[in-house]
KEKE-168503 format. One record per residue (C-alpha): x, y, z; residue number from 0. Coordinates in steps of 0.05 Angstrom, whole numbers, plus 5000, padded with zeros to 4 digits. Layout:
<atom><east>X</east><north>Y</north><up>Z</up><num>NUM</num></atom>
...
//
This chain:
<atom><east>7745</east><north>6910</north><up>7011</up><num>0</num></atom>
<atom><east>7715</east><north>6871</north><up>7076</up><num>1</num></atom>
<atom><east>7660</east><north>6827</north><up>7055</up><num>2</num></atom>
<atom><east>7629</east><north>6779</north><up>7110</up><num>3</num></atom>
<atom><east>7586</east><north>6718</north><up>7111</up><num>4</num></atom>
<atom><east>7537</east><north>6717</north><up>7156</up><num>5</num></atom>
<atom><east>7503</east><north>6663</north><up>7195</up><num>6</num></atom>
<atom><east>7440</east><north>6690</north><up>7212</up><num>7</num></atom>
<atom><east>7384</east><north>6744</north><up>7184</up><num>8</num></atom>
<atom><east>7334</east><north>6779</north><up>7238</up><num>9</num></atom>
<atom><east>7265</east><north>6803</north><up>7220</up><num>10</num></atom>
<atom><east>7231</east><north>6843</north><up>7268</up><num>11</num></atom>
<atom><east>7158</east><north>6830</north><up>7251</up><num>12</num></atom>
<atom><east>7095</east><north>6854</north><up>7284</up><num>13</num></atom>
<atom><east>7060</east><north>6896</north><up>7333</up><num>14</num></atom>
<atom><east>6982</east><north>6867</north><up>7340</up><num>15</num></atom>
<atom><east>6943</east><north>6913</north><up>7388</up><num>16</num></atom>
<atom><east>6893</east><north>6866</north><up>7421</up><num>17</num></atom>
<atom><east>6830</east><north>6868</north><up>7473</up><num>18</num></atom>
<atom><east>6826</east><north>6808</north><up>7521</up><num>19</num></atom>
<atom><east>6798</east><north>6792</north><up>7588</up><num>20</num></atom>
<atom><east>6864</east><north>6812</north><up>7626</up><num>21</num></atom>
<atom><east>6848</east><north>6872</north><up>7680</up><num>22</num></atom>
<atom><east>6899</east><north>6887</north><up>7727</up><num>23</num></atom>
<atom><east>6915</east><north>6832</north><up>7774</up><num>24</num></atom>
<atom><east>6908</east><north>6843</north><up>7852</up><num>25</num></atom>
<atom><east>6970</east><north>6863</north><up>7887</up><num>26</num></atom>
<atom><east>6971</east><north>6786</north><up>7915</up><num>27</num></atom>
<atom><east>6962</east><north>6740</north><up>7847</up><num>28</num></atom>
<atom><east>7023</east><north>6702</north><up>7838</up><num>29</num></atom>
<atom><east>7069</east><north>6709</north><up>7785</up><num>30</num></atom>
<atom><east>7048</east><north>6640</north><up>7759</up><num>31</num></atom>
<atom><east>6983</east><north>6651</north><up>7745</up><num>32</num></atom>
<atom><east>6997</east><north>6731</north><up>7721</up><num>33</num></atom>
<atom><east>7049</east><north>6688</north><up>7674</up><num>34</num></atom>
<atom><east>6988</east><north>6644</north><up>7646</up><num>35</num></atom>
<atom><east>6940</east><north>6710</north><up>7635</up><num>36</num></atom>
<atom><east>6994</east><north>6743</north><up>7599</up><num>37</num></atom>
<atom><east>7009</east><north>6676</north><up>7555</up><num>38</num></atom>
<atom><east>6932</east><north>6670</north><up>7539</up><num>39</num></atom>
<atom><east>6935</east><north>6747</north><up>7512</up><num>40</num></atom>
<atom><east>6998</east><north>6731</north><up>7472</up><num>41</num></atom>
<atom><east>6961</east><north>6663</north><up>7444</up><num>42</num></atom>
<atom><east>6909</east><north>6701</north><up>7421</up><num>43</num></atom>
<atom><east>6950</east><north>6760</north><up>7385</up><num>44</num></atom>
<atom><east>6996</east><north>6701</north><up>7356</up><num>45</num></atom>
<atom><east>6971</east><north>6639</north><up>7351</up><num>46</num></atom>
<atom><east>7011</east><north>6589</north><up>7381</up><num>47</num></atom>
<atom><east>7016</east><north>6534</north><up>7339</up><num>48</num></atom>
<atom><east>7078</east><north>6561</north><up>7297</up><num>49</num></atom>
<atom><east>7114</east><north>6546</north><up>7375</up><num>50</num></atom>
<atom><east>7173</east><north>6496</north><up>7374</up><num>51</num></atom>
<atom><east>7174</east><north>6439</north><up>7419</up><num>52</num></atom>
<atom><east>7179</east><north>6469</north><up>7496</up><num>53</num></atom>
<atom><east>7246</east><north>6470</north><up>7516</up><num>54</num></atom>
<atom><east>7286</east><north>6448</north><up>7576</up><num>55</num></atom>
<atom><east>7301</east><north>6483</north><up>7634</up><num>56</num></atom>
<atom><east>7377</east><north>6470</north><up>7653</up><num>57</num></atom>
<atom><east>7421</east><north>6516</north><up>7693</up><num>58</num></atom>
<atom><east>7369</east><north>6575</north><up>7695</up><num>59</num></atom>
<atom><east>7353</east><north>6584</north><up>7626</up><num>60</num></atom>
<atom><east>7307</east><north>6550</north><up>7583</up><num>61</num></atom>
<atom><east>7343</east><north>6510</north><up>7520</up><num>62</num></atom>
<atom><east>7301</east><north>6502</north><up>7459</up><num>63</num></atom>
<atom><east>7319</east><north>6475</north><up>7386</up><num>64</num></atom>
<atom><east>7289</east><north>6476</north><up>7316</up><num>65</num></atom>
<atom><east>7310</east><north>6478</north><up>7248</up><num>66</num></atom>
<atom><east>7387</east><north>6484</north><up>7257</up><num>67</num></atom>
<atom><east>7379</east><north>6541</north><up>7309</up><num>68</num></atom>
<atom><east>7389</east><north>6536</north><up>7388</up><num>69</num></atom>
<atom><east>7361</east><north>6592</north><up>7433</up><num>70</num></atom>
<atom><east>7380</east><north>6593</north><up>7513</up><num>71</num></atom>
<atom><east>7327</east><north>6637</north><up>7547</up><num>72</num></atom>
<atom><east>7345</east><north>6660</north><up>7608</up><num>73</num></atom>
<atom><east>7295</east><north>6658</north><up>7663</up><num>74</num></atom>
<atom><east>7334</east><north>6720</north><up>7702</up><num>75</num></atom>
<atom><east>7304</east><north>6778</north><up>7676</up><num>76</num></atom>
<atom><east>7378</east><north>6803</north><up>7670</up><num>77</num></atom>
<atom><east>7402</east><north>6752</north><up>7622</up><num>78</num></atom>
<atom><east>7407</east><north>6759</north><up>7551</up><num>79</num></atom>
<atom><east>7369</east><north>6716</north><up>7498</up><num>80</num></atom>
<atom><east>7424</east><north>6676</north><up>7465</up><num>81</num></atom>
<atom><east>7419</east><north>6643</north><up>7389</up><num>82</num></atom>
<atom><east>7464</east><north>6604</north><up>7361</up><num>83</num></atom>
<atom><east>7451</east><north>6590</north><up>7288</up><num>84</num></atom>
<atom><east>7492</east><north>6526</north><up>7248</up><num>85</num></atom>
<atom><east>7523</east><north>6536</north><up>7183</up><num>86</num></atom>
<atom><east>7566</east><north>6512</north><up>7136</up><num>87</num></atom>
<atom><east>7629</east><north>6550</north><up>7162</up><num>88</num></atom>
<atom><east>7615</east><north>6529</north><up>7232</up><num>89</num></atom>
<atom><east>7563</east><north>6560</north><up>7280</up><num>90</num></atom>
<atom><east>7544</east><north>6633</north><up>7303</up><num>91</num></atom>
<atom><east>7521</east><north>6666</north><up>7358</up><num>92</num></atom>
<atom><east>7482</east><north>6733</north><up>7372</up><num>93</num></atom>
<atom><east>7448</east><north>6754</north><up>7440</up><num>94</num></atom>
<atom><east>7386</east><north>6799</north><up>7449</up><num>95</num></atom>
<atom><east>7373</east><north>6837</north><up>7505</up><num>96</num></atom>
<atom><east>7304</east><north>6838</north><up>7535</up><num>97</num></atom>
<atom><east>7269</east><north>6909</north><up>7534</up><num>98</num></atom>
<atom><east>7277</east><north>6949</north><up>7601</up><num>99</num></atom>
<atom><east>7226</east><north>6993</north><up>7591</up><num>100</num></atom>
<atom><east>7181</east><north>6946</north><up>7637</up><num>101</num></atom>
<atom><east>7208</east><north>6921</north><up>7703</up><num>102</num></atom>
<atom><east>7200</east><north>6853</north><up>7699</up><num>103</num></atom>
<atom><east>7215</east><north>6790</north><up>7753</up><num>104</num></atom>
<atom><east>7243</east><north>6719</north><up>7735</up><num>105</num></atom>
<atom><east>7213</east><north>6682</north><up>7678</up><num>106</num></atom>
<atom><east>7160</east><north>6632</north><up>7683</up><num>107</num></atom>
<atom><east>7153</east><north>6577</north><up>7638</up><num>108</num></atom>
<atom><east>7086</east><north>6557</north><up>7617</up><num>109</num></atom>
<atom><east>7051</east><north>6499</north><up>7586</up><num>110</num></atom>
<atom><east>7070</east><north>6517</north><up>7513</up><num>111</num></atom>
<atom><east>7140</east><north>6535</north><up>7530</up><num>112</num></atom>
<atom><east>7139</east><north>6610</north><up>7530</up><num>113</num></atom>
<atom><east>7178</east><north>6634</north><up>7579</up><num>114</num></atom>
<atom><east>7139</east><north>6701</north><up>7614</up><num>115</num></atom>
<atom><east>7174</east><north>6749</north><up>7660</up><num>116</num></atom>
<atom><east>7113</east><north>6793</north><up>7691</up><num>117</num></atom>
<atom><east>7122</east><north>6861</north><up>7711</up><num>118</num></atom>
<atom><east>7154</east><north>6868</north><up>7782</up><num>119</num></atom>
<atom><east>7102</east><north>6922</north><up>7806</up><num>120</num></atom>
<atom><east>7048</east><north>6866</north><up>7799</up><num>121</num></atom>
<atom><east>7014</east><north>6901</north><up>7746</up><num>122</num></atom>
<atom><east>6990</east><north>6869</north><up>7676</up><num>123</num></atom>
<atom><east>7047</east><north>6889</north><up>7636</up><num>124</num></atom>
<atom><east>7096</east><north>6828</north><up>7612</up><num>125</num></atom>
<atom><east>7152</east><north>6813</north><up>7570</up><num>126</num></atom>
<atom><east>7141</east><north>6738</north><up>7539</up><num>127</num></atom>
<atom><east>7196</east><north>6702</north><up>7498</up><num>128</num></atom>
<atom><east>7184</east><north>6638</north><up>7449</up><num>129</num></atom>
<atom><east>7221</east><north>6597</north><up>7403</up><num>130</num></atom>
<atom><east>7184</east><north>6582</north><up>7342</up><num>131</num></atom>
<atom><east>7184</east><north>6518</north><up>7296</up><num>132</num></atom>
<atom><east>7227</east><north>6554</north><up>7244</up><num>133</num></atom>
<atom><east>7281</east><north>6571</north><up>7297</up><num>134</num></atom>
<atom><east>7260</east><north>6648</north><up>7301</up><num>135</num></atom>
<atom><east>7252</east><north>6678</north><up>7358</up><num>136</num></atom>
<atom><east>7197</east><north>6720</north><up>7383</up><num>137</num></atom>
<atom><east>7196</east><north>6775</north><up>7441</up><num>138</num></atom>
<atom><east>7131</east><north>6794</north><up>7457</up><num>139</num></atom>
<atom><east>7104</east><north>6859</north><up>7510</up><num>140</num></atom>
<atom><east>7036</east><north>6859</north><up>7544</up><num>141</num></atom>
<atom><east>7028</east><north>6933</north><up>7549</up><num>142</num></atom>
<atom><east>6973</east><north>6938</north><up>7607</up><num>143</num></atom>
<atom><east>6932</east><north>7004</north><up>7597</up><num>144</num></atom>
<atom><east>6949</east><north>7076</north><up>7569</up><num>145</num></atom>
<atom><east>7003</east><north>7086</north><up>7631</up><num>146</num></atom>
<atom><east>7047</east><north>7030</north><up>7613</up><num>147</num></atom>
<atom><east>7104</east><north>7046</north><up>7565</up><num>148</num></atom>
<atom><east>7099</east><north>7044</north><up>7497</up><num>149</num></atom>
<atom><east>7168</east><north>7049</north><up>7474</up><num>150</num></atom>
<atom><east>7206</east><north>6992</north><up>7474</up><num>151</num></atom>
<atom><east>7284</east><north>6985</north><up>7457</up><num>152</num></atom>
<atom><east>7318</east><north>6933</north><up>7435</up><num>153</num></atom>
<atom><east>7397</east><north>6922</north><up>7429</up><num>154</num></atom>
<atom><east>7440</east><north>6863</north><up>7395</up><num>155</num></atom>
<atom><east>7509</east><north>6861</north><up>7439</up><num>156</num></atom>
<atom><east>7566</east><north>6886</north><up>7388</up><num>157</num></atom>
<atom><east>7514</east><north>6910</north><up>7328</up><num>158</num></atom>
<atom><east>7484</east><north>6984</north><up>7317</up><num>159</num></atom>
<atom><east>7422</east><north>6980</north><up>7279</up><num>160</num></atom>
<atom><east>7418</east><north>7040</north><up>7222</up><num>161</num></atom>
<atom><east>7365</east><north>7054</north><up>7175</up><num>162</num></atom>
<atom><east>7371</east><north>7062</north><up>7095</up><num>163</num></atom>
<atom><east>7354</east><north>7118</north><up>7051</up><num>164</num></atom>
<atom><east>7288</east><north>7062</north><up>7023</up><num>165</num></atom>
<atom><east>7273</east><north>7050</north><up>7102</up><num>166</num></atom>
<atom><east>7303</east><north>6982</north><up>7111</up><num>167</num></atom>
<atom><east>7337</east><north>6973</north><up>7178</up><num>168</num></atom>
<atom><east>7398</east><north>6936</north><up>7190</up><num>169</num></atom>
<atom><east>7441</east><north>6913</north><up>7254</up><num>170</num></atom>
<atom><east>7515</east><north>6915</north><up>7235</up><num>171</num></atom>
<atom><east>7575</east><north>6897</north><up>7264</up><num>172</num></atom>
<atom><east>7646</east><north>6931</north><up>7269</up><num>173</num></atom>
<atom><east>7663</east><north>6867</north><up>7214</up><num>174</num></atom>
<atom><east>7605</east><north>6883</north><up>7168</up><num>175</num></atom>
<atom><east>7559</east><north>6822</north><up>7196</up><num>176</num></atom>
<atom><east>7488</east><north>6843</north><up>7197</up><num>177</num></atom>
<atom><east>7418</east><north>6831</north><up>7214</up><num>178</num></atom>
<atom><east>7360</east><north>6848</north><up>7174</up><num>179</num></atom>
<atom><east>7294</east><north>6876</north><up>7212</up><num>180</num></atom>
<atom><east>7229</east><north>6880</north><up>7180</up><num>181</num></atom>
<atom><east>7187</east><north>6938</north><up>7183</up><num>182</num></atom>
<atom><east>7134</east><north>6938</north><up>7243</up><num>183</num></atom>
<atom><east>7056</east><north>6941</north><up>7240</up><num>184</num></atom>
<atom><east>7002</east><north>6949</north><up>7286</up><num>185</num></atom>
<atom><east>6922</east><north>6929</north><up>7288</up><num>186</num></atom>
<atom><east>6870</east><north>6931</north><up>7333</up><num>187</num></atom>
<atom><east>6819</east><north>6880</north><up>7362</up><num>188</num></atom>
<atom><east>6777</east><north>6913</north><up>7309</up><num>189</num></atom>
<atom><east>6826</east><north>6896</north><up>7254</up><num>190</num></atom>
<atom><east>6840</east><north>6973</north><up>7250</up><num>191</num></atom>
<atom><east>6912</east><north>6997</north><up>7233</up><num>192</num></atom>
<atom><east>6952</east><north>7024</north><up>7294</up><num>193</num></atom>
<atom><east>7006</east><north>7073</north><up>7284</up><num>194</num></atom>
<atom><east>7078</east><north>7049</north><up>7296</up><num>195</num></atom>
<atom><east>7148</east><north>7058</north><up>7275</up><num>196</num></atom>
<atom><east>7220</east><north>7050</north><up>7286</up><num>197</num></atom>
<atom><east>7270</east><north>7102</north><up>7317</up><num>198</num></atom>
<atom><east>7345</east><north>7095</north><up>7327</up><num>199</num></atom>
<atom><east>7366</east><north>7114</north><up>7391</up><num>200</num></atom>
<atom><east>7448</east><north>7104</north><up>7388</up><num>201</num></atom>
<atom><east>7460</east><north>7029</north><up>7391</up><num>202</num></atom>
<atom><east>7383</east><north>7008</north><up>7410</up><num>203</num></atom>
<atom><east>7323</east><north>7000</north><up>7350</up><num>204</num></atom>
<atom><east>7256</east><north>7027</north><up>7396</up><num>205</num></atom>
<atom><east>7190</east><north>7010</north><up>7369</up><num>206</num></atom>
<atom><east>7137</east><north>7063</north><up>7382</up><num>207</num></atom>
<atom><east>7063</east><north>7039</north><up>7391</up><num>208</num></atom>
<atom><east>7015</east><north>7112</north><up>7383</up><num>209</num></atom>
<atom><east>6945</east><north>7091</north><up>7397</up><num>210</num></atom>
<atom><east>6896</east><north>7139</north><up>7399</up><num>211</num></atom>
<atom><east>6823</east><north>7143</north><up>7431</up><num>212</num></atom>
<atom><east>6790</east><north>7079</north><up>7399</up><num>213</num></atom>
<atom><east>6852</east><north>7031</north><up>7421</up><num>214</num></atom>
<atom><east>6828</east><north>6974</north><up>7466</up><num>215</num></atom>
<atom><east>6877</east><north>6951</north><up>7520</up><num>216</num></atom>
<atom><east>6922</east><north>6910</north><up>7539</up><num>217</num></atom>
<atom><east>6960</east><north>6925</north><up>7472</up><num>218</num></atom>
<atom><east>7014</east><north>6860</north><up>7457</up><num>219</num></atom>
<atom><east>7076</east><north>6877</north><up>7415</up><num>220</num></atom>
<atom><east>7101</east><north>6824</north><up>7374</up><num>221</num></atom>
<atom><east>7172</east><north>6834</north><up>7341</up><num>222</num></atom>
<atom><east>7211</east><north>6776</north><up>7321</up><num>223</num></atom>
<atom><east>7273</east><north>6759</north><up>7297</up><num>224</num></atom>
<atom><east>7288</east><north>6703</north><up>7243</up><num>225</num></atom>
<atom><east>7350</east><north>6671</north><up>7231</up><num>226</num></atom>
<atom><east>7372</east><north>6647</north><up>7172</up><num>227</num></atom>
<atom><east>7447</east><north>6613</north><up>7147</up><num>228</num></atom>
<atom><east>7473</east><north>6649</north><up>7112</up><num>229</num></atom>
<atom><east>7472</east><north>6719</north><up>7086</up><num>230</num></atom>
<atom><east>7516</east><north>6756</north><up>7063</up><num>231</num></atom>
<atom><east>7540</east><north>6826</north><up>7064</up><num>232</num></atom>
<atom><east>7591</east><north>6876</north><up>7037</up><num>233</num></atom>
<atom><east>7625</east><north>6935</north><up>7070</up><num>234</num></atom>
<atom><east>7663</east><north>6986</north><up>7034</up><num>235</num></atom>
<atom><east>7721</east><north>7022</north><up>7054</up><num>236</num></atom>
<atom><east>7727</east><north>7096</north><up>7059</up><num>237</num></atom>
<atom><east>7772</east><north>7099</north><up>7006</up><num>238</num></atom>
<atom><east>7729</east><north>7045</north><up>6963</up><num>239</num></atom>
<atom><east>7666</east><north>7080</north><up>6977</up><num>240</num></atom>
<atom><east>7705</east><north>7144</north><up>6950</up><num>241</num></atom>
<atom><east>7717</east><north>7106</north><up>6882</up><num>242</num></atom>
<atom><east>7650</east><north>7088</north><up>6874</up><num>243</num></atom>
<atom><east>7623</east><north>7154</north><up>6867</up><num>244</num></atom>
<atom><east>7639</east><north>7143</north><up>6794</up><num>245</num></atom>
<atom><east>7591</east><north>7099</north><up>6750</up><num>246</num></atom>
<atom><east>7643</east><north>7054</north><up>6717</up><num>247</num></atom>
<atom><east>7680</east><north>7042</north><up>6785</up><num>248</num></atom>
<atom><east>7610</east><north>7019</north><up>6811</up><num>249</num></atom>
<atom><east>7595</east><north>6976</north><up>6758</up><num>250</num></atom>
<atom><east>7656</east><north>6938</north><up>6768</up><num>251</num></atom>
<atom><east>7639</east><north>6943</north><up>6844</up><num>252</num></atom>
<atom><east>7578</east><north>6910</north><up>6832</up><num>253</num></atom>
<atom><east>7606</east><north>6855</north><up>6790</up><num>254</num></atom>
<atom><east>7657</east><north>6835</north><up>6841</up><num>255</num></atom>
<atom><east>7598</east><north>6836</north><up>6896</up><num>256</num></atom>
<atom><east>7560</east><north>6794</north><up>6845</up><num>257</num></atom>
<atom><east>7609</east><north>6733</north><up>6837</up><num>258</num></atom>
<atom><east>7623</east><north>6731</north><up>6912</up><num>259</num></atom>
<atom><east>7555</east><north>6738</north><up>6934</up><num>260</num></atom>
<atom><east>7501</east><north>6678</north><up>6916</up><num>261</num></atom>
<atom><east>7428</east><north>6696</north><up>6916</up><num>262</num></atom>
<atom><east>7452</east><north>6772</north><up>6889</up><num>263</num></atom>
<atom><east>7407</east><north>6780</north><up>6832</up><num>264</num></atom>
<atom><east>7401</east><north>6852</north><up>6827</up><num>265</num></atom>
<atom><east>7420</east><north>6885</north><up>6752</up><num>266</num></atom>
<atom><east>7489</east><north>6912</north><up>6765</up><num>267</num></atom>
<atom><east>7469</east><north>6970</north><up>6718</up><num>268</num></atom>
<atom><east>7407</east><north>6996</north><up>6760</up><num>269</num></atom>
<atom><east>7450</east><north>6982</north><up>6826</up><num>270</num></atom>
<atom><east>7517</east><north>7019</north><up>6796</up><num>271</num></atom>
<atom><east>7474</east><north>7081</north><up>6800</up><num>272</num></atom>
<atom><east>7450</east><north>7069</north><up>6861</up><num>273</num></atom>
<atom><east>7513</east><north>7056</north><up>6893</up><num>274</num></atom>
<atom><east>7547</east><north>7115</north><up>6858</up><num>275</num></atom>
<atom><east>7489</east><north>7161</north><up>6889</up><num>276</num></atom>
<atom><east>7498</east><north>7136</north><up>6957</up><num>277</num></atom>
<atom><east>7571</east><north>7141</north><up>6946</up><num>278</num></atom>
<atom><east>7568</east><north>7217</north><up>6939</up><num>279</num></atom>
<atom><east>7516</east><north>7231</north><up>6997</up><num>280</num></atom>
<atom><east>7569</east><north>7186</north><up>7043</up><num>281</num></atom>
<atom><east>7621</east><north>7240</north><up>7024</up><num>282</num></atom>
<atom><east>7583</east><north>7295</north><up>7042</up><num>283</num></atom>
<atom><east>7560</east><north>7261</north><up>7110</up><num>284</num></atom>
<atom><east>7600</east><north>7293</north><up>7166</up><num>285</num></atom>
<atom><east>7639</east><north>7258</north><up>7190</up><num>286</num></atom>
<atom><east>7637</east><north>7215</north><up>7125</up><num>287</num></atom>
<atom><east>7607</east><north>7155</north><up>7118</up><num>288</num></atom>
<atom><east>7619</east><north>7088</north><up>7090</up><num>289</num></atom>
<atom><east>7578</east><north>7042</north><up>7046</up><num>290</num></atom>
<atom><east>7550</east><north>6980</north><up>7063</up><num>291</num></atom>
<atom><east>7503</east><north>6933</north><up>7023</up><num>292</num></atom>
<atom><east>7464</east><north>6873</north><up>7013</up><num>293</num></atom>
<atom><east>7453</east><north>6801</north><up>6979</up><num>294</num></atom>
<atom><east>7411</east><north>6763</north><up>7021</up><num>295</num></atom>
<atom><east>7358</east><north>6760</north><up>7049</up><num>296</num></atom>
<atom><east>7339</east><north>6830</north><up>7012</up><num>297</num></atom>
<atom><east>7394</east><north>6842</north><up>6952</up><num>298</num></atom>
<atom><east>7408</east><north>6903</north><up>6930</up><num>299</num></atom>
<atom><east>7398</east><north>6946</north><up>6990</up><num>300</num></atom>
<atom><east>7450</east><north>6999</north><up>7018</up><num>301</num></atom>
<atom><east>7468</east><north>7036</north><up>7084</up><num>302</num></atom>
<atom><east>7509</east><north>7094</north><up>7098</up><num>303</num></atom>
<atom><east>7549</east><north>7078</north><up>7166</up><num>304</num></atom>
<atom><east>7601</east><north>7090</north><up>7206</up><num>305</num></atom>
<atom><east>7672</east><north>7072</north><up>7168</up><num>306</num></atom>
//
């Protein structure tokens, strides 16, 4: 039985649709000007009052620290965002790849510390990265017009996304370490809801924006990863998954998990029934899957994942 302690948990939060004064810039407009324009649009969608103190530029990356978390944001569009979280058992590091649906140039650091990557083709599309005061990492995308990409894939090195039967999404690595992702949402400039949802394509979690004829452009997509330490999860082996099909065995497994997982407050009677149902479904999967469940920050959520 593998139980893993993870030094970070992610929360992929918001999708905001915003009408602003950005128009398609002239081809000759320089990257700095376009980056500032993108930053203004992003600031209107997500006020900058929650930003960390601007970081320092060192060796081609912006280094920022907040709330026991450090982030290294590359100025090269080919690099990954590297987040390191301090925990009781040392530090843990995760890497987030920029979405590649927009071909961007080198990052420009704006006055508030945002790293903006303007589109390489001179359009108003852009990707921007911010570190917030609570240590979380916000990745935003400016979608300039209806012809721009409206689907963006997010990847974490060494992790795969899964979705539970109740709709929660988690990234899990082979060791059972996990990163939670919040549900997406979207609103337009008038406060009306805009359809958005997740799809899992292999190792990518894809956030899809579905505007309609009333949507005003540009669209600002705003997913955020929020890092905590520690968080807990348990991955069952194939044998253990088979065993907890029995309600009594599931209750015993829940008791073992509760003793070793601080913050696990789910009643084992109800959780054992949920575990037993999911174990039976895992046995009918082709190929058979194994159970993975969490104690914090979202206790009592079960995923069926690859063994």
